FIKOLZA-1660 file (N, C-alpha, C; in steps of 0.1 Angstrom, whole numbers, plus 5000, padded with zeros to 4 digits):
% residues 86
   i   px   py   pz ch aa at
   1 6711 5748 8240  A  X  N
   1 6722 5758 8251  A  X CA
   1 6723 5749 8261  A  X  C
   2 6727 5759 8271  A  X  N
   2 6735 5758 8280  A  X CA
   2 6737 5763 8293  A  X  C
   3 6729 5760 8303  A  X  N
   3 6724 5773 8315  A  X CA
   3 6730 5772 8325  A  X  C
   4 6739 5784 8329  A  X  N
   4 6750 5784 8350  A  X CA
   4 6740 5787 8359  A  X  C
   5 6742 5777 8361  A  X  N
   5 6728 5777 8374  A  X CA
   5 6736 5786 8385  A  X  C
   6 6729 5797 8389  A  X  N
   6 6741 5814 8402  A  X CA
   6 6731 5805 8408  A  X  C
   7 6719 5810 8416  A  X  N
   7 6712 5805 8427  A  X CA
   7 6700 5806 8433  A  X  C
   8 6699 5800 8437  A  X  N
   8 6681 5800 8441  A  X CA
   8 6677 5801 8462  A  X  C
   9 6663 5806 8457  A  X  N
   9 6663 5821 8469  A  X CA
   9 6668 5808 8482  A  X  C
  10 6670 5816 8494  A  X  N
  10 6674 5806 8499  A  X CA
  10 6663 5797 8512  A  X  C
  11 6651 5805 8507  A  X  N
  11 6642 5799 8520  A  X CA
  11 6635 5791 8508  A  X  C
  12 6639 5786 8499  A  X  N
  12 6637 5775 8492  A  X CA
  12 6629 5765 8498  A  X  C
  13 6622 5759 8495  A  X  N
  13 6615 5741 8500  A  X CA
  13 6618 5735 8487  A  X  C
  14 6612 5721 8488  A  X  N
  14 6624 5713 8476  A  X CA
  14 6620 5712 8458  A  X  C
  15 6602 5722 8455  A  X  N
  15 6605 5728 8446  A  X CA
  15 6596 5738 8440  A  X  C
  16 6593 5742 8429  A  X  N
  16 6589 5755 8428  A  X CA
  16 6598 5767 8437  A  X  C
  17 6604 5772 8433  A  X  N
  17 6616 5777 8443  A  X CA
  17 6621 5787 8425  A  X  C
  18 6622 5803 8430  A  X  N
  18 6630 5807 8430  A  X CA
  18 6642 5812 8419  A  X  C
  19 6644 5806 8409  A  X  N
  19 6661 5812 8405  A  X CA
  19 6668 5815 8398  A  X  C
  20 6678 5820 8396  A  X  N
  20 6688 5826 8386  A  X CA
  20 6700 5818 8375  A  X  C
  21 6698 5815 8364  A  X  N
  21 6700 5813 8355  A  X CA
  21 6714 5823 8348  A  X  C
  22 6722 5823 8340  A  X  N
  22 6728 5823 8331  A  X CA
  22 6731 5816 8321  A  X  C
  23 6722 5824 8305  A  X  N
  23 6730 5820 8294  A  X CA
  23 6740 5819 8288  A  X  C
  24 6756 5817 8281  A  X  N
  24 6767 5824 8287  A  X CA
  24 6765 5826 8269  A  X  C
  25 6758 5818 8262  A  X  N
  25 6752 5820 8245  A  X CA
  25 6750 5838 8242  A  X  C
  26 6739 5838 8250  A  X  N
  26 6740 5848 8246  A  X CA
  26 6738 5864 8258  A  X  C
  27 6742 5858 8264  A  X  N
  27 6748 5870 8282  A  X CA
  27 6731 5867 8282  A  X  C
  28 6728 5859 8287  A  X  N
  28 6711 5865 8289  A  X CA
  28 6708 5863 8303  A  X  C
  29 6699 5862 8310  A  X  N
  29 6698 5862 8330  A  X CA
  29 6681 5859 8328  A  X  C
  30 6686 5838 8332  A  X  N
  30 6675 5835 8333  A  X CA
  30 6668 5840 8347  A  X  C
  31 6653 5842 8349  A  X  N
  31 6642 5839 8361  A  X CA
  31 6637 5827 8356  A  X  C
  32 6633 5824 8370  A  X  N
  32 6625 5817 8377  A  X CA
  32 6617 5824 8391  A  X  C
  33 6603 5823 8386  A  X  N
  33 6599 5830 8394  A  X CA
  33 6587 5827 8399  A  X  C
  34 6575 5836 8407  A  X  N
  34 6563 5833 8410  A  X CA
  34 6554 5841 8400  A  X  C
  35 6541 5832 8399  A  X  N
  35 6540 5839 8380  A  X CA
  35 6530 5849 8396  A  X  C
  36 6526 5858 8383  A  X  N
  36 6518 5881 8391  A  X CA
  36 6512 5874 8381  A  X  C
  37 6504 5874 8397  A  X  N
  37 6484 5882 8402  A  X CA
  37 6482 5888 8389  A  X  C
  38 6466 5891 8387  A  X  N
  38 6462 5895 8376  A  X CA
  38 6458 5909 8385  A  X  C
  39 6462 5910 8398  A  X  N
  39 6460 5924 8410  A  X CA
  39 6471 5930 8403  A  X  C
  40 6489 5922 8396  A  X  N
  40 6491 5929 8396  A  X CA
  40 6498 5936 8379  A  X  C
  41 6492 5924 8368  A  X  N
  41 6491 5923 8356  A  X CA
  41 6484 5937 8349  A  X  C
  42 6476 5937 8365  A  X  N
  42 6463 5951 8360  A  X CA
  42 6471 5960 8363  A  X  C
  43 6482 5966 8378  A  X  N
  43 6485 5974 8379  A  X CA
  43 6494 5982 8366  A  X  C
  44 6502 5968 8366  A  X  N
  44 6512 5971 8352  A  X CA
  44 6506 5982 8340  A  X  C
  45 6500 5974 8337  A  X  N
  45 6492 5972 8324  A  X CA
  45 6484 5986 8326  A  X  C
  46 6488 5999 8337  A  X  N
  46 6483 6018 8335  A  X CA
  46 6494 6018 8339  A  X  C
  47 6508 6013 8330  A  X  N
  47 6520 6017 8337  A  X CA
  47 6521 6024 8324  A  X  C
  48 6533 6038 8320  A  X  N
  48 6534 6037 8310  A  X CA
  48 6550 6036 8313  A  X  C
  49 6558 6029 8316  A  X  N
  49 6572 6031 8315  A  X CA
  49 6583 6039 8312  A  X  C
  50 6579 6051 8297  A  X  N
  50 6584 6056 8290  A  X CA
  50 6581 6062 8282  A  X  C
  51 6584 6075 8277  A  X  N
  51 6575 6083 8266  A  X CA
  51 6571 6074 8254  A  X  C
  52 6563 6071 8246  A  X  N
  52 6558 6067 8234  A  X CA
  52 6560 6054 8236  A  X  C
  53 6563 6045 8249  A  X  N
  53 6561 6034 8251  A  X CA
  53 6547 6027 8253  A  X  C
  54 6545 6019 8248  A  X  N
  54 6527 6012 8250  A  X CA
  54 6529 6006 8263  A  X  C
  55 6517 6009 8273  A  X  N
  55 6518 6005 8284  A  X CA
  55 6512 5986 8282  A  X  C
  56 6517 5978 8292  A  X  N
  56 6513 5966 8292  A  X CA
  56 6524 5952 8285  A  X  C
  57 6517 5941 8286  A  X  N
  57 6528 5931 8285  A  X CA
  57 6523 5924 8277  A  X  C
  58 6536 5920 8262  A  X  N
  58 6530 5915 8247  A  X CA
  58 6532 5906 8251  A  X  C
  59 6531 5900 8238  A  X  N
  59 6528 5881 8240  A  X CA
  59 6543 5878 8241  A  X  C
  60 6541 5869 8242  A  X  N
  60 6556 5865 8239  A  X CA
  60 6563 5869 8248  A  X  C
  61 6558 5876 8264  A  X  N
  61 6570 5886 8271  A  X CA
  61 6553 5883 8286  A  X  C
  62 6567 5879 8301  A  X  N
  62 6562 5874 8315  A  X CA
  62 6561 5882 8323  A  X  C
  63 6557 5882 8332  A  X  N
  63 6566 5890 8346  A  X CA
  63 6565 5884 8354  A  X  C
  64 6571 5880 8362  A  X  N
  64 6576 5871 8379  A  X CA
  64 6580 5877 8387  A  X  C
  65 6578 5877 8400  A  X  N
  65 6576 5879 8413  A  X CA
  65 6592 5868 8419  A  X  C
  66 6599 5878 8427  A  X  N
  66 6606 5876 8431  A  X CA
  66 6614 5884 8439  A  X  C
  67 6622 5867 8451  A  X  N
  67 6618 5881 8466  A  X CA
  67 6633 5893 8466  A  X  C
  68 6633 5902 8472  A  X  N
  68 6645 5911 8477  A  X CA
  68 6650 5897 8480  A  X  C
  69 6647 5888 8491  A  X  N
  69 6662 5883 8499  A  X CA
  69 6672 5875 8485  A  X  C
  70 6665 5879 8472  A  X  N
  70 6680 5874 8462  A  X CA
  70 6683 5881 8450  A  X  C
  71 6681 5890 8462  A  X  N
  71 6690 5910 8455  A  X CA
  71 6708 5901 8451  A  X  C
  72 6714 5892 8462  A  X  N
  72 6724 5889 8461  A  X CA
  72 6729 5881 8447  A  X  C
  73 6716 5877 8444  A  X  N
  73 6716 5860 8439  A  X CA
  73 6718 5870 8423  A  X  C
  74 6705 5876 8421  A  X  N
  74 6705 5887 8409  A  X CA
  74 6721 5892 8405  A  X  C
  75 6731 5902 8416  A  X  N
  75 6742 5908 8416  A  X CA
  75 6747 5897 8406  A  X  C
  76 6749 5887 8411  A  X  N
  76 6761 5879 8411  A  X CA
  76 6751 5878 8394  A  X  C
  77 6744 5870 8391  A  X  N
  77 6737 5866 8377  A  X CA
  77 6743 5879 8362  A  X  C
  78 6746 5885 8373  A  X  N
  78 6744 5905 8366  A  X CA
  78 6757 5896 8360  A  X  C
  79 6771 5895 8374  A  X  N
  79 6784 5897 8367  A  X CA
  79 6784 5882 8363  A  X  C
  80 6783 5873 8361  A  X  N
  80 6782 5861 8352  A  X CA
  80 6784 5865 8343  A  X  C
  81 6767 5875 8340  A  X  N
  81 6767 5881 8322  A  X CA
  81 6774 5887 8315  A  X  C
  82 6779 5893 8322  A  X  N
  82 6791 5909 8316  A  X CA
  82 6800 5901 8314  A  X  C
  83 6808 5889 8318  A  X  N
  83 6817 5884 8329  A  X CA
  83 6813 5875 8311  A  X  C
  84 6804 5872 8304  A  X  N
  84 6799 5860 8297  A  X CA
  84 6808 5866 8281  A  X  C
  85 6806 5880 8282  A  X  N
  85 6808 5886 8275  A  X CA
  85 6828 5891 8270  A  X  C
  86 6831 5889 8280  A  X  N
  86 6850 5891 8279  A  X CA
  86 6858 5885 8274  A  X  C
% end
């Protein structure tokens, strides 16, 4: 697997920073972020996102938090992933 680096939190320190990459082969956006805490996970577990959708986070999935200041980086990651399929 080869990942293309798209961007990192502009206010990052030297480690543990929210980051975005794109897997060109699968056209997936890969996100590193802060681990969601118990309060956020509890709130999510009570929300039904769509009719007949089971609430909660299934095994094999995770919730991460990233700062809004990374919005442009995420937009760019979406563009890169879309272009990968062309």
